[in-house]
Every structure is written in structure tokens, then in C-alpha cells.
C-alpha positions, 0 to 999 in steps of 0.5 A, spaced: 496 435 495 494 440 490 491 446 492 483 446 492 483 452 487 485 451 480 492 453 480 493 452 473 491 456 467 487 462 468 484 468 464 485 465 457 492 461 458 495 466 464 498 461 469 498 462 476 506 462 478 505 458 485 501 454 489 499 456 496 500 449 500 498 452 507 493 458 505 492 462 512 485 465 509 479 463 505 474 467 502 469 468 496 468 475 492 461 475 490 458 480 484 465 483 483 465 490 479 471 493 476 472 500 473 479 501 470 482 508 468 489 509 465 493 514 469 500 517 468 505 513 471 508 518 475 502 519 479 502 512 481 509 512 483 508 518 487 504 514 492 508 507 492 513 505 498 520 504 496 521 498 493 515 498 488 514 501 481 508 502 477 506 496 473 505 498 466 501 496 460 503 500 453 506 505 457 501 507 462 499 505 469 492 503 471 487 505 477 481 501 479 475 502 483 472 495 485 466 493 489 464 486 491 461 482 497 466 479 501 463 472 503 465 466 507 471 469 510 475 465 515 482 463 517 484 456 515 482 451 520 477 455 524 470 456 523 467 463 520 467 469 525 460 471 526 459 478 523 465 478 519 464 472 514 460 476 510 460 484 508 461 489 502 467 491 501 470 497 496 477 498 494 482 503 490 487 499 487 493 499 482 498 495 479 505 494 481 512 490 480 516 489 486 522 484 489 517 478 489 514 480 482 508 483 479 502 484 484 497 489 487 497 495 491 491 497 495 490 504 496 484 503 501 479 498 502 472 500 505 468 496 509 462 497 514 465 493 520 470 495 525 473 487 526 475 486 519 478 493 519 483 491 525 484 484 523 487 486 516 491 492 519 494 488 524 495 481 521 496 484 513 498 491 514 492 493 509 489 500 509 482 498 511 478 503 512 471 504 516 465 507 513 458 505 510 458 501 504 451 500 501 449 495 495 443 496 490 441 490 485 436 489 480 436 484 475 440 488 470 444 493 474 449 493 481 451 499 484 456 501 490 456 507 494 461 508 500 461 514 505 468 513 509 468 515 516 475 513 519 481 514 519 479 520 514 472 522 510 471 521 503 466 518 499 465 514 492 460 510 488 460 506 482 453 503 478 453 499 472 449 495 467 450 488 467 451 484 460 452 477 458 458 478 454 463 474 456 471 477 456 475 473 451 482 473 455 485 470 449 483 477 445 484 482 451 491 482 454 489 488 458 483 484 462 489 479 463 493 484 466 488 487 470 485 481 473 491 476 473 494 478 479 497 473 484 500 477 489 499 483 494 504 488 497 503 492 503 507 496 508 507 496 516 506 502 520 513 502 521 514 502 513 516 495 512 514 492 506 510 486 506 508 481 500 503 475 501 501 470 495 494 469 493 490 465 488 483 464 485 479 461 480 478 463 473 474 470 473 467 469 470 469 476 467 463 479 463 463 486 460 459 492 463 456 499 462 457 505 466 451 508 469 454 513 474 461 513 478 464 518 483 471 518 484 472 521 491 476 515 494 481 515 488 482 522 489 483 521 496 488 516 495 492 521 491 490 518 484 485 522 481 482 519 475 478 522 469 474 519 462 470 513 461 473 507 465 473 500 462 468 496 466 467 489 468 463 484 472 464 477 475 459 473 479 463 470 484 470 467 485 474 463 490 480 466 493 486 463 497 491 468 501 498 466 503 502 468 509 505 475 509 512 475 509 517 481 509 520 483 503 528 482 504 532 489 504 538 490 500 544 491 505 546 498 507 552 500 503 558 504 506 558 509 500 556 516 502 549 518 504 545 524 505 541 525 511 535 530 509 531 533 515 525 538 516 529 544 518 523 548 520 522 543 526 526 543 532 526 536 534 529 534 527 534 540 528 536 538 535 537 531 532 541 533 527 546 537 531 547 531 535 548 526 529 553 531 527 557 530 533 558 523 531 557 521 524 563 521 519 565 524 513 561 519 509 555 523 511 552 530 509 546 534 511 541 537 507 534 540 509 528 536 505 525 542 502 531 542 497 528 535 494 525 535 487 523 528 486 516 527 488 517 520 491 522 523 496 518 529 497 512 525 500 517 521 504 520 527 507 513 528 510 516 523 515 521 528 517 527 524 516 529 521 509 536 518 508 539 517 500 544 514 497 546 507 494 541 502 495 536 507 498 532 511 500 531 510 507 525 513 511 522 513 518 525 508 522 529 505 517 532 512 516 534 513 523 537 506 523 541 508 517 544 514 520 546 511 527 550 506 523 554 512 521 556 514 528 560 508 531 560 502 534 554 503 539 550 507 534 551 501 529 548 496 535 542 501 536 541 501 529 541 494 528 537 493 534 531 497 532 531 494 525 529 487 528 522 486 526 518 486 533 522 492 535 522 495 528 514 495 528 514 498 535 519 503 534 515 505 527 509 507 531 513 511 536 516 515 530 510 516 526 507 519 533 513 524 534 513 525 526 506 527 526 506 532 532 514 534 531 512 541 531 508 541 538 513 537 541 518 542 539 514 548 542 513 544 548 520 543 549 523 549 547 527 546 541 529 551 536 529 549 528 535 549 523 536 557 523 541 556 528 544 550 525 551 551 521 551 549 514 544 547 514 542 552 507 
């Protein structure tokens, strides 16, 4: 049976690469309002998880602010849930390539209700945030204003003047690049990369004119944007979202690895002292302050990062990789914490410890790497 949403041509000749035979979610995006900026690829690369790279158009990465009314949201086979089937949403997104192909990476998605936040974070690992999202409409304008209150505080706004000038996708490959997206990527709290397919009707995309913009939400995402954006508007599209799945990881290599750790942290240094007693000659140790790659520097905020062929690995994956070099028992434990359910629980525990590592170190009286041989 063919999909109820046209999975054929879209955006002036672009083709959706798949059908979703069993969509898990259905929704409509109403009054979708886009503002797009080109940015240096290095900025985008620095906020992406391992496994994703910026998708480039003419050598540039792109960041978009997008506001729309979510309408008719429901899980397939179930009626809409009261208070969650219709609400305004405003997101910051960028464009990526990954193991499953091109897609979208959402830096943040702001909504005014708690239930969509919890469902999206738990079910799809998407970084939904809680805050007020106000929409102002006139016959010729539409404006979005966001004041985020959780998990951090930030704000943004986008107001545009609408036009009747349709976008000719056959003459506008950049518009195709920015809107013909059939996949999203996300990461769980434990650092596992997920992907989910999506399809939608052809965008009824029109050009718009910028009236006002505040880019605080992009700044909060680590993607500051400047200059005049490209602005679009679409009255409505219907969307199907498929089941999220884990992105397959490459097998761990047996080649040498380097374990980078926070040598200002007593817990981290004590862990390294323990590991040094059991790891073999394929493992070396180095304080993470010596890292000079911006992506690795950001990952090192999680306290432990392992580099080597096929890496890097960080957080729970870094622990699993380190344990795999400590003999049979370590390989068994490392394999167990790599299992999806255990990995998710371990990821939450690891994140709590990593974020509070200085406090835990002080409470336990653990000394940092100033007493760790060969740490400098």
C-alpha cells in the first residue's frame, strides 16, 4: 500500500528516498517560517556528535531558525492526546550528513507544554525545551517570540512579511538543500546516535521579507549567526515520522588508543590510576587539556575521551573502550554496558557523575593528577 503522503517528487524534482510503511507519528506544520544563515562549517562541526558531519552547500554550512504551529500531532493508531495535539514550536536546526545519509540536526526545539518535552526527549531523544512561544499574525505578517525557561534561559524572535511569490525549486537548488530533508538525527543521554526517517508533502514555499530577528537561541546553541538571512514561509505540510533506530557503530579496533582524562579531577585521576594497573601496552594516557581539536575539546567536557582508529569514544562508550583493554573481565563488563538498555542507564549515571565530579572528588578526598606519574 502506498504511503498517504506523496513519497514521489518533491521540491521541483527532488525525490524522497524512502517510504515509511509504519509511521509512528503523524503531524502537520502550519505557517512554517524559516530564516537561514550560512556559517563556517567549523562552527557546526563543533556542536555535532561523533558520526555526523556538516552538510555543505557551496562550501558553507547553514543554520536555520524555524517557527510553526504543530497541529494534529498523534501517535499512529491512537487519537490525539488532549493539550498536546496543537501547540506552537520554534527550533534551531542545522544540516548534516551521517551513516544513514543527509538529514537534519536539531540544536533545540522550544514548546510551551511539558508533555511534548518529556515525550520527545524520552521517545525520540530530541532536545525539546520548555518556555513560552508566542505567535502574532496579521494579514501580511507573522511573528514568533520565544522565552525559554528550561533547561536553561534564552530567548529569540522572528517576524517576517509574507508575499505571494512562490519559490521555483527548479531554479533554486539552495531552497531544495534547505527543505528537502528526509531524516533526523539525535543522541540519547548516554551518547548513542539515533536516526528516524520522515517524509512530507511538497512544500508550498513562498519568499518572505525579514522585519525583525533576535538570534539568542542560535547563540545558546553555539551557532552565532550574523547578516541578512534568507527567509521563507509555507502555509502547511503534512508529515510522517518513522521509528527511531540506533545507528550502527563500527567494531572497536585492536590498534593503540589514547585515554584522555581530566587531570584536575580526583575521580578521573583515581580511575586512571586503577586502569593503568590492568591495561596493556596498546593504551597510553594523556590529560585532555592537551587536546587541540575543537570537537574533541567539547567532548572532553564529559571528563573521559578515548581516541584511536575508529574513534573517538566518550562518556559510556569511552569507558567501554577502556575496559576492553583490561583483560577478560573488563571486556565482559565493557560489553555489558554497551548493551542498549544498560547503556542508557549507565549514560545517565555517568552524566551525573561527570557533571558533579569536582564535588564528588572533594567529598571522597580523591587527589587529582598532580600525583599521577607520567600524566604531564
